[in-house]
N, C-alpha and C positions, 0 to 999 in steps of 0.2 A: 570389430571394433568396440572399444569401451563404451558404455553408455555416456552420454553427454555429461551427466552430473558428477561421474566419477573423474571427469578430467578437466573440468572448468570450475573455478579458475586455476591458474598455476600457483605454485607453492608461495609465491610473493603477493597473491592476491589480485593479479591481473587477468581480465577477460580481453584477450587480445592486446590492445594498447591503452584500454580503459581499465580504472581500478587503482590498485595500490594503496600505500599509506604514506602520505606526506604530512608527518606530524612535528610539532615543535619538541625539542628534546626532551622537556619534562615529562610528556606523554608516551614517549616511545617505549618505555618499559612497562607502562600500564597496559597498553594495547597488545604488546608481546604476551603479557601475563593472561589477557582475555583470550588470545588465539591459542595459546598453550592449554589452557583450561577447557576450551570448546574442543580441540582436537581429542583430547584424553576423554572427556565426559560424553561426547557424541558417540563414542565406541563403547560405552559403559552401559551394560544390561541394567544396572540399577537406576541410572539416570533416565534411560528411556522408559523403563517400567514406570517409574514416578511420572514422568511426563504423559505417558499413555493413560494412566489412572486419572491425572488432573484433566485431561482433554475429555475423557468419556464422563466421569463423575462430577465434575464442576463446570465445564464449558458445555457439556451436552452434545458433544461430537459422537457420531458423524452428523453433519447437517445434511439436509435432504436435497435432491434436485427437483424443481417444480417445471412441469411442462405448461408454458404459457399459452394455453389454447386459444384464448380470446384474442391476444395481441398477434399470435401467428396468423390467425384468420384476418384480422384487420390489415396487417403488413402484406400478406400474400405472398406465395413462394415458400420459403423455408419454414420448417417448424423450429420455434423458439423455446430454448430451455434455460433455466437459471440455477446456478449452484447457490443455495440459499445462505450465505455467510451472514445474512441479516439475523439469522436465527441462532448464530453462536453467541453465547453469554456476552454481554455488554454491547451487543448489536452489530458487531462488525467483525472482519477477519483479523484485526489488530491483537485480539487477545491470544492468537496462535502463537506469535512470537514473545509477546509480552510475558505470558506465563513461564515459557521457556527461558527467557532472560533472567526473570526472577529466580527461577530454579537455579540457574547457572550463578548468579550473584550469591545465592545461598551457599552452594558448594564452595564458592570462592572466599567465604567468610565476610562478603560485603554487608553492610547494614542499611545502605540507602541506595534508592534508584533515582536517577536523574534523566530527564528527557525534554525534547521540545514536542510540540504538537501543532497541527494546523487546523483541521477542523474539530479537533478535540477527542476523537475517538483513540487515538493512540495514548493520549493523555489519560482518558477513562480507563483503558486497558491496563496502562502501567500502574496507575493508582489502585486498581483492583488487584493486580499482582502484589503490590507492595502490602495491601491490607492482608492478603492471603498469607504471605509469608512472614508478617510481622515487622515490616521495614518501613523506614522513613521514605517520603516521596517528595520530589521538587519538579514541577512542570512548568516550562517556559512556553508562553504563548503571546502571539501578537495581539495588540489590543483591538485591532481591526476584526481579527478572527473571533476574539472574545465577545465582541459586540454582536457578531452574526451567528455565532454557536453558543448563546448563553445557556442552554440547557446542560451542555457538557461541561461548562465551568462549574456549574452548581453541582453536577455529579462527581467532578474531581474533588472539590472542597468537602462533599459529604463523606467521600471515601477516605478523607484524612490527608490529601496532598496539599502542599502549599503552591499555589498558582502564581507565577511571577508575570506580570503584565509586562510585554515588551513594547516600548513606545519610540523606539529608534526607527529611522528609515521609513519603510512602507508599512511597518508594524504588522507584517505577516510571517510566513512560514520561514524564509530565509532569515529574518532578523531573529526568530525564536531559536533557530539552530545556532546562530552566533552567540546568543545570550547563554544559551544552555552549555556550549562547550566552555565559554568562559568562567561559568560558575564550576563546571566539572574539574578543570584544572586544579583548583584549590582543594578539592575533595576527593580526588582519585584513589587516595589510599583506602578509604573506607566506602566509596560509592561506585556503582557501575552506571555507565552512560548507556541507558536502554534506547539506542537509536531506532527511530520509529519507522524506517523503510529500509529498501535494499540500497542505502546510500551510506556515505561515510567512509573512512579508512578501513582498510582490512582488519579484522575478519568480518566486519558487518554486512557488507553486501551477500557474502556467501552465507553467513550465519543466519541472516533474517530469511533469506530464500530456503535455506534447509527447514527452518522451523515453520515456514508457510507451506511447503510442498505437500503437507497433509491434504491441503485443498484439491491439488491435481491427483493425487493418489486416490482420494476418495471418489472424485468426480470421474475418473476413468473407469473404476470398478462399478460405479453405480449406473453410469450411462450404458455401459455393457450389459448390465442386468435389466435395465428399463427397456432398451431397444434392440439388443442383440448385436449392435455394431457401435462403432465409435463416431463421435460427432465429426461432421465435415469441416466444421468451423468452430474455434473457439475465440473468445474475445473478453478483454478486461480493460477498465480504465488504467491510465498511467500517469501519475503525478511523479512520485518518487519511484513507484511501481512494485510494492510489496504484494498487493493482492494479484496483480497481473503474474508476477514470478511464481506465486503459489499455484495458481491454475496451470500456467504453461509447463511448470516442471513435470507435471504427470503425463505430458504429451510429446516432449522433446524428440523422442526416438520414434514416434509414429509419423512416417513421412507423408502419410495420406492425409493428416489433419493439418489444415491451415490454421495459422495463429495470427491474431491481430491484437495490437495495442492501440487504444483510443485516447488520444491527448486532448486537453481542452482547448478548443479553438476561440474560446472567449467571444468577443464581439466583431473582431476582424483580423485579418492577417498582419496588421500593423504592429510593429514592436510596441509593447506595452499594453496591447489589447487582447492578448492571448497568453497562455503558458504552455505551448506546444513546442517544447524543447528539441524534440528529435526531428519535427518537422522544419523547423526554422533555425536551429541552433548550429553550433560549432564546437569542435573539441576544444576543452579548457579544464582548469582546476578549480575546485570550490571544495571547502570544508574537508580538506585532506585527502582528496582522490580526483582522479582525472575521469572526466566524462564528457558529455556534450552539454553546452550552456547557451542560454539566451544572453547575448552581451549588448551593451551600449556602445556609443562611439568611442568612449574611453577604454573599452575592453573590460568593463566591470559587470558584474551580474546586472541584467536589465529588470526593470519593473515588470510584473507580470498582472494579469487580470483573468479571473474565471468566477462564475458565481459559486463554484464548489471550493471551500477553503483548503480541503485537503488535497487539492491539486495545485496550489498556488506557489510552485517552486520553480526556480530559473534554471535547475539542473534535473538530471535523471539518474536513476541506478545505472552503474556502469555497465552492468551486464545487458541492460536494454540497448545501450549505444552498440555494444559488441553484437548483439543479436541483429540489430538494423544492418551493421556492416556486413555480416555474413548472409543476410537475406533470409534467415530462418523465421523471422518475425516481420510482418508487414506493420508499419505504423501509419496511422491516419488520424483525423481530428473529428470531434463533433463539437459544435458551437453551442453557445448558452441557449439559444432558442431551440435547437434540437433536444438538448439536455432537459430542459424545462418542459417541454411537450412530453418526453418520455416519461418524466416524473409525474405528471398528471395522468398520462394515459395508463400507466402500471397501476396507479391508485384507483383510477375509476373502472378499469376493465378486469383487473385481476385481484383486487382487494389487498395490494402489497404496497405500502409507501416505501420507496427506496430513497437511500442517500443520494443527494444531488451528484456525488462522485460517480456512484454506480449508475446513475442514468444516463452518463455518457456512453458506457458500454451497451446500455439498452437501445439507446438512439442509434448507434452504429448497427445493431442487430435488426432494428425496424427498418432502416434505409436500405440495407444491403439484402433484406430477405428476398426481394424480388429477383435478384440475381442468382439466387440458389434455389430455384424451383426443385421441389422433391428432395430436397437436402435438409440438414439440420444445423442450427447454431447454438452453441452453448456459451452463455455469457457467465462471468463471475458477478453475482448481485452482492458486492463486497460489503454493504452496510444497509441499515435501515434509516429512514428519514425522519425519526423522531426529532433530531437535533436540528433539523432544517425546517420545522414546520412554521415556527414563528417567522423566520426570515422570509420564507416563500410567500406565506399568506399576507404578511404586512407589506411586502414589496411587490407581488405579482397577483394577490387575490387568490381565488379558488379555482382558476382555470375555466375554459369555455363550458 
């Protein structure tokens, strides 16, 4: 059998029934141009060598794996490890695909990068790529998220990006995507929409996954080198799902490795109190692709709630919806209280301050460790918590 990544998605960008590209007529030729350019450049030795140079000499890859010895002892059972994407330049996994999108845009002759952002890490990463490649940058961010993630707003502006405050609707990630798409339509001739996760119309779910798979490739090699075997379980938080697809991509063909995606359980299972799309959602269309959605009584995307701004999206990457259907990945939740406790625990006991998004994966590992005695759990620590410090300490204090 061919490896999973070689056969998925199909030529039209579908992962089973999920994915595709449902676009307004003016955007069809622009997305076709992106798909054609990616297909060509991804097979180009020059493009890949340039990307490898950037990853090594600018981003600081490979990032290490850390054994969380103290938390493993506290949790009891499994040994917990973390892939340290918080040590990637700009502090999160997002730069892995943003530098690649910038390089792609440069090869296509584009002069501007446009994107949405939730927690601001994608916005910071894309603004960094724009500065590196000498391009303009326009980032759309919900006003609620701007208030929660003020340090990242400052970083984006310092890097030269125009930050557009989105004040419609819930003023979070969905509205930021709507706003960014609207702006992109008028600028598609000279701009690239650097979508921030494994979401959106084809080819972005595939393309962002492929740019993020460096996380999984490194992790597999590093874990074997550290322990002499593969991890028993791997886990990552899932909002749109790019950091998870990055880690998962290194292990799809290893049948003995259990894979878990951890969604934000928010404050309760009531609609509007969480952002757990795969746990409580249903098939539907959003932002030009088919996936699973949280919807209200009118069939519209529902309000979501999570203390982690980067996870506050009512949809999810179409490949995650497909992987849930096939059973290859188990999807579960961690609620706000569990994530916040994990945030404090990692800070106090390991000297690592994680992003609130990443804390959901850690919460899963600490909760489930007792069920995997004598085994290992590898999480993707997808980002650092600098951006969350003011929000957490002003809202919740400094922990027990």
